[in-house]
C-alpha positions as semicolon CSV with decimal commas, in nm:
position;residue;x (nm);y (nm);z (nm)
1;M;-4,506;-5,004;4,309
2;T;-4,559;-4,732;4,046
3;A;-4,255;-4,665;3,827
4;S;-4,107;-4,317;3,817
5;G;-3,836;-4,139;3,626
6;P;-3,780;-4,081;3,255
7;R;-3,903;-4,317;2,987
8;R;-3,639;-4,493;2,778
9;L;-3,625;-4,650;2,435
10;V;-3,367;-4,902;2,317
11;V;-3,340;-4,898;1,938
12;L;-3,178;-5,231;1,856
13;R;-3,055;-5,342;1,514
14;H;-3,108;-5,709;1,426
15;G;-2,832;-5,972;1,423
16;E;-2,625;-6,059;1,120
17;T;-2,773;-6,230;0,814
18;S;-2,593;-6,401;0,529
19;H;-2,684;-6,097;0,315
20;N;-2,512;-5,868;0,565
21;A;-2,201;-6,082;0,552
22;A;-2,202;-6,076;0,170
23;G;-2,256;-5,701;0,144
24;I;-2,600;-5,734;-0,020
25;W;-2,863;-5,463;-0,004
26;Q;-3,147;-5,630;0,184
27;G;-3,401;-5,353;0,224
28;Q;-3,730;-5,533;0,285
29;L;-3,615;-5,873;0,160
30;D;-3,702;-6,118;0,437
31;S;-3,371;-6,287;0,511
32;P;-3,318;-6,493;0,831
33;L;-3,046;-6,457;1,091
34;S;-2,723;-6,643;1,026
35;E;-2,573;-6,866;1,296
36;R;-2,356;-6,573;1,396
37;G;-2,663;-6,348;1,403
38;I;-2,845;-6,588;1,635
39;A;-2,549;-6,581;1,874
40;Q;-2,534;-6,201;1,854
41;A;-2,904;-6,177;1,940
42;A;-2,859;-6,401;2,244
43;A;-2,568;-6,192;2,372
44;A;-2,752;-5,864;2,311
45;A;-3,064;-5,997;2,483
46;T;-2,875;-6,067;2,804
47;A;-2,713;-5,722;2,800
48;V;-3,034;-5,535;2,717
49;A;-3,219;-5,718;2,997
50;A;-3,012;-5,513;3,243
51;L;-3,200;-5,206;3,121
52;R;-3,523;-5,370;3,248
53;P;-3,744;-5,333;2,942
54;V;-4,114;-5,396;2,991
55;R;-4,197;-5,480;2,630
56;V;-4,040;-5,540;2,289
57;V;-4,179;-5,427;1,954
58;A;-4,006;-5,546;1,637
59;S;-4,019;-5,505;1,265
60;D;-4,213;-5,796;1,120
61;L;-3,920;-5,896;0,896
62;A;-3,776;-6,223;1,027
63;R;-3,428;-6,099;1,113
64;A;-3,563;-5,825;1,339
65;A;-3,858;-6,024;1,474
66;D;-3,632;-6,313;1,577
67;T;-3,389;-6,072;1,742
68;G;-3,674;-5,904;1,930
69;Q;-3,824;-6,234;2,043
70;T;-3,485;-6,338;2,179
71;V;-3,476;-6,022;2,392
72;A;-3,834;-6,067;2,511
73;R;-3,773;-6,428;2,620
74;V;-3,498;-6,331;2,866
75;D;-3,742;-6,162;3,105
76;D;-4,062;-6,312;2,963
77;I;-4,196;-5,970;2,863
78;P;-4,464;-5,889;2,603
79;F;-4,356;-5,905;2,237
80;S;-4,527;-5,781;1,924
81;T;-4,439;-5,686;1,566
82;D;-4,514;-5,368;1,373
83;P;-4,440;-5,335;1,000
84;R;-4,379;-4,963;1,048
85;F;-4,038;-5,053;1,192
86;R;-3,927;-5,230;0,873
87;E;-3,605;-5,139;0,695
88;I;-3,604;-4,888;0,412
89;H;-3,742;-5,031;0,088
90;A;-3,448;-5,008;-0,150
91;G;-3,640;-5,065;-0,472
92;A;-3,433;-5,216;-0,752
93;W;-3,123;-5,224;-0,529
94;Q;-3,265;-5,502;-0,314
95;G;-3,071;-5,824;-0,365
96;L;-2,773;-5,649;-0,529
97;T;-2,426;-5,625;-0,382
98;G;-2,276;-5,288;-0,305
99;D;-2,049;-5,322;-0,608
100;E;-2,347;-5,400;-0,832
101;V;-2,534;-5,095;-0,708
102;R;-2,226;-4,879;-0,763
103;A;-2,188;-5,012;-1,118
104;G;-2,555;-4,974;-1,209
105;Y;-2,635;-4,652;-1,026
106;P;-2,311;-4,450;-0,998
107;E;-2,479;-4,109;-0,979
108;D;-2,719;-4,225;-0,707
109;M;-2,432;-4,368;-0,505
110;D;-2,252;-4,035;-0,524
111;R;-2,569;-3,863;-0,404
112;L;-2,592;-4,113;-0,120
113;L;-2,237;-4,045;-0,007
114;R;-2,312;-3,671;-0,004
115;G;-2,603;-3,733;0,230
116;E;-2,876;-3,650;-0,019
117;D;-3,213;-3,811;0,040
118;F;-3,402;-3,972;-0,247
119;K;-3,610;-4,276;-0,332
120;R;-3,369;-4,572;-0,318
121;G;-3,350;-4,790;-0,626
122;G;-3,591;-4,578;-0,825
123;D;-3,919;-4,696;-0,674
124;G;-3,814;-4,750;-0,314
125;E;-3,835;-4,524;-0,009
126;S;-3,644;-4,218;0,102
127;V;-3,505;-4,186;0,454
128;A;-3,772;-3,923;0,519
129;D;-4,036;-4,183;0,430
130;V;-3,882;-4,427;0,676
131;A;-3,857;-4,168;0,955
132;A;-4,224;-4,075;0,914
133;R;-4,357;-4,431;0,938
134;C;-4,121;-4,525;1,222
135;R;-4,220;-4,212;1,415
136;A;-4,587;-4,305;1,378
137;G;-4,506;-4,648;1,520
138;V;-4,312;-4,511;1,813
139;E;-4,585;-4,261;1,903
140;D;-4,829;-4,549;1,938
141;L;-4,575;-4,735;2,151
142;L;-4,513;-4,432;2,373
143;A;-4,885;-4,393;2,433
144;E;-4,867;-4,722;2,626
145;L;-4,532;-4,664;2,800
146;G;-4,554;-4,533;3,155
147;P;-4,314;-4,313;3,354
148;G;-3,982;-4,483;3,422
149;E;-4,052;-4,765;3,177
150;C;-3,823;-4,889;2,901
151;A;-3,920;-5,046;2,568
152;V;-3,705;-5,214;2,304
153;I;-3,761;-5,154;1,932
154;A;-3,593;-5,429;1,730
155;T;-3,541;-5,282;1,386
156;H;-3,282;-5,225;1,113
157;G;-2,980;-5,009;1,037
158;V;-3,129;-4,729;0,828
159;A;-3,464;-4,741;1,006
160;G;-3,301;-4,729;1,350
161;R;-3,084;-4,430;1,270
162;A;-3,373;-4,247;1,102
163;L;-3,597;-4,304;1,403
164;A;-3,336;-4,197;1,659
165;A;-3,254;-3,882;1,463
166;D;-3,620;-3,791;1,427
167;L;-3,687;-3,836;1,798
168;V;-3,402;-3,607;1,906
169;G;-3,457;-3,349;1,631
170;I;-3,145;-3,412;1,422
171;D;-3,208;-3,362;1,052
172;Q;-3,164;-3,678;0,849
173;R;-2,875;-3,551;0,637
174;T;-2,674;-3,462;0,948
175;S;-2,750;-3,797;1,109
176;W;-2,651;-3,984;0,791
177;L;-2,316;-3,803;0,780
178;A;-2,239;-3,775;1,152
179;L;-2,378;-4,087;1,320
180;G;-2,205;-4,414;1,242
181;G;-2,436;-4,693;1,130
182;L;-2,560;-4,929;1,400
183;G;-2,371;-5,258;1,387
184;N;-2,552;-5,590;1,394
185;C;-2,712;-5,628;1,740
186;H;-2,583;-5,287;1,844
187;W;-2,825;-5,039;1,992
188;A;-2,897;-4,680;2,086
189;E;-3,049;-4,591;2,421
190;L;-3,272;-4,282;2,416
191;V;-3,392;-4,110;2,731
192;E;-3,684;-3,868;2,755
193;G;-3,613;-3,539;2,929
194;R;-3,813;-3,227;3,002
195;S;-3,725;-3,078;2,665
196;G;-3,756;-3,396;2,461
197;W;-3,553;-3,702;2,381
198;R;-3,174;-3,735;2,390
199;I;-2,933;-4,007;2,286
200;Q;-2,779;-4,159;2,598
201;T;-2,564;-4,417;2,417
202;W;-2,502;-4,490;2,049
203;N;-2,381;-4,813;1,891
204;Q;-2,369;-4,994;2,225
205;S;-2,296;-5,366;2,212
206;A;-2,306;-5,664;2,444
207;A;-1,926;-5,663;2,464
208;A;-1,911;-5,293;2,555
209;A;-2,201;-5,327;2,800
210;G;-2,021;-5,614;2,972
211;A;-1,712;-5,397;3,009
212;R;-1,927;-5,135;3,190
213;G;-2,029;-5,394;3,447
214;D;-2,239;-5,252;3,728
215;D;-2,309;-4,931;3,535
216;L;-2,598;-5,121;3,373
217;A;-2,747;-5,246;3,698
């Protein structure tokens, strides 16, 4: 039977890592899931399966790749990685705690809180850089996604928000200020309409999805 209806994307942030728990800027450091993160990924995978994804594409960083593989295993669907869905490269901030970044880069942190976009940590990426590479990745994914099909993108907090904002046409400063960050193993569901993409849900979690019950069926 040929699928019909709108295409959907689930933009899923990875599970918790020990760096997340310690408040460390990870950026593109390749840190693994913590025990809690592994459990979060398993719970999210079961909930996301109700959306009937047909494939999963993940950042190649371990924390996102492992989360994505966990989702793919539930329904035995195709899985692949794409480095374009990596987290923002935070330059010299990577490996520092939030307090250390505040102490060493107070002016940049003030700029960040105001929603300004700039290269993180001096030689890292801007959010605009991240949005551009993630959008290129998603366009390749969409070229293979048929009507009515759903795909999961297992990615990271900044990358996920940048991608979602770019798809629906929200400027990155507004999204940074107005959209709360995706929690570990929380996701956004985006649905394609006649006039483009829209955000159906934001910061959804396995616990909240379970409370919705049959709404996900």
